[in-house]
C-alpha positions, 0 to 999 in steps of 0.5 A: 530311686536315689537320695544323698544324705550329708554327714560331719566327721565329729571326733565320737565317729574317730579313732584316736589318728583321727580315722572314722571308726569302721562300724561307726559307717553302719551308723551313717548307712542306718540314718541314711535309710531312715532319711531315705524311707522320710523322702517317700512318706513313711518314717519309721515308729509310724509303720511300728505303731499303725502298722507294725511294721519293722525294718531288720539289717538281715545282711551287710557287706562292705569295701573300704577303699580310703578312711574318712577323719574328722571333719571331713564331709561325706555324702552316703547315697541311698539307693534303692535296688530291689523291692520285694514282697517282704525286703528292700534291698539296698547299695550305698555308699560313702562319698567324699567329694563327689 
């Protein structure tokens, strides 16, 4: 099950050269995972308050192929790779122009 989340690159996402600062991709990924959860009917605030369930990122591995720049329209594609008893493993990509 894959989910696409559109993001526009704003000035605040970039460095002085107008290129997305590398750590901001992690913010994009976090937003996309939250929206993926919403599509499954799960809201993180409800899980936390009603069931005491919280999500923690344990590991991240990233490869940067080409930079995104100011005003780009991106799609963050989130795919659930593995569902464990107490864990979720996701694969995420940022795509520009498909």
